[in-house]
N, C-alpha and C positions, 0 to 999 in steps of 0.2 A: 757446706757442700764441697764435695771433692772437686778439685780443679781438674778440668778435662783438658788434656794437652792434645792439640791437633798437630799431627806430624805432617810436614810437607811431603807430598808424594811427587816424585820427579818422573816425568814421562820417560826421560832418557836416563840411563844409569850413569853416563858420563858424557863429557863434551865430544869425544871422538864418535860415539854412537850417534849423537845428534848431527854431526857433520856428515856422516855416512848416509843417514836418512835424507838429509837435505840434498845431497848429491844425487841420490837415487831418484828423488822426487823431481829434481831439475831435469835429469835425463829423460824421465818418463814424459814430462811436459814437452821437451824438445822433440821426442819421437812422435808424440801425438800431433804436434804441429807439422812436422816433416812429412809423416805418412799421409796426413790430410791434404797436403799440397801436391802430392804426386798425381799426375794425370795417368790414370790406368787405362785410358782408351787405347786399344790396340788397333793399329792400322791394318785393315783387311786388304789383301792383295786383290787385284782386279779379277784374276782367274778364279780365286776362291769366291769372291762376291758373285761372279757370273754363275758359278756352280750352285751357289746357295739360292740365287734368284730363279734359276732354271734347272730343274732336276735332271733333265735329259742331257744337259751339257756337262761333259766330264770335267773333273778338276784340272786336268791337263788340257787347257784351252788357250786360245791366243787373243781373247777379247780384252780390250782396254776401254774403260768407261770415260766418256767425255760429257761435258755439260753443253748447254745450248750455244754458248759463245764459241767454244772450241769446235763444236759440230759445224757451225756456220763457216768458221775460218778454214777448217779442213775440207769442207765441201767446195768452197770457192777457190781454193789454191792447193797446189801440190797433188800428190797421187795417193788416194786413200780408198779403202773399202769400209763402208759404214753401214751398220745394221741399225735401223730405227725400230724401237719397240717399247714395251712396258711390262712391268711385272704382272704376275698372276694372269698371264695370257698364254694358253696352251698352244696357240698357233705360233707364237714367238718361240716357245719352248722347243717345239718340234723342228721348226725351221732353223733356229740357231744351232741346234745339234748337228743337223745335216751340213750346214755351212762350215762349221768348225772342222768336221771330219774331212770334207773335200779340200778345204783350205790347207790343212796340215799335210795332207797327202801330196799337195802341189807346192809345198815349200813357201806358203804365204806366212809371213812372220807376225802379222798383226791385223786384227780387224777391230775397228772402232765401234763402240756400242753407245747409242744415245737413247735414253729413256725420256721420251717427250711428253708423257702423260700429263704431268702437272703444268708444264710450259704451255701445252695446247689449251688447257682449261683456263689458264691465267692470262692468255694472250701475250705471252712473253715476246719481247721485241725481236730477239734473235730467232725464235721459232717462226715468227711471222716472216722474217727475212728469208729463212730457209724455204718456207712455202712459196714465197714470191720467186725465189731463185729457181725453184723446180716447177715453175708454172706450166711448162709444156709437158710435164710427165705425171704430175699428181692427179688424183681423181676429184672431180667436182660432184657434189651431191645435188639433190633436187632443189636445194635452197640456193644453188649457185655459189656455194661457199667452198673454197679450196682448203683441203687439210691433208695432213699426213695420216696414214693408217698403218696399223701394226699387223704383221711385220712388213717392213720394206727394206730391201737390200739395194744399195747403190754403190757402183764403182766409179770413181772419179779419176780423170787424168788431166791434171792442171786446169781444173775448173770446168772440164767437159765431161758430161755423163756418157760413159761407154757401156754401162749396163744398169738397168733399172728393173727391179722385180718386186711387185706388190701383189703377186698372184693370189696368195692365200689371205690377203687382208679383206677380200670381198668374196666369200664363198657362198654360192647360192644353194638354197635348200638346207634342211636340218641334218647336217653331217658333222660329226666330231672330228677333231684333228687326228685322232688315232685311226679312225675309219678312212679318212682321206689319204693319209700317208701310208698306203699299202706298198707292197714290194715294187709294183710297177711304177707308182708315182715317185717313190724314193729314188729308184734307179734312173728314171727320166730326169729328175731334178739334179741328181749328182752329175750326170753327163753334161747337162746344161751349165752347171756351175764350173765344172772342170774346164770347159771351153772358155768361159768368161774369165776365169783366173789365169789361164794360159795366155789369153789375149792381153790381160793386164800386165803380166810379167813380161810378155813379149814387147810391150810398148815402152819398157824401161830404156832409158838412154844411157 
């Protein structure tokens, strides 16, 4: 029998080529780990978030999102304008747009926005405290239960309510927000808000 000689096949032609491949492999592993650890979550600004949540509110708006704790603190101290509402509500969408327009025309620098939908459903402690604090202003249902309803706009001056508006949170009859907010209603509300904002600015010390 002929002797069959098996030649050794080298994966790498030389040691330098092996070193280069090992370095490239190590770099790829490092990049894989590094890129996987990066937090790609982009912080969305409040004005962009408001615009995305409410299509009628322009990107150039002055809303600042607050949670239940901040809403309670801001409500009970300092001077603040707070809009209470929640997403997917066209009444909030329309009202928030009108508020923003009048506020910017009257040099209001910031309006707080508190989405209370989940907190109300979960009986959040701070939400319940807000309801109790506003006991003399909020609406009681037939079940004798007090709750906030959307939209509600409140202007506070050092813990004192100087303006409270939940007019469109309880609309009687089958009417849509677009039908309700006709030219007359918009003009009337704008005049009312302008007076309220001027009183708010005039009470600054």
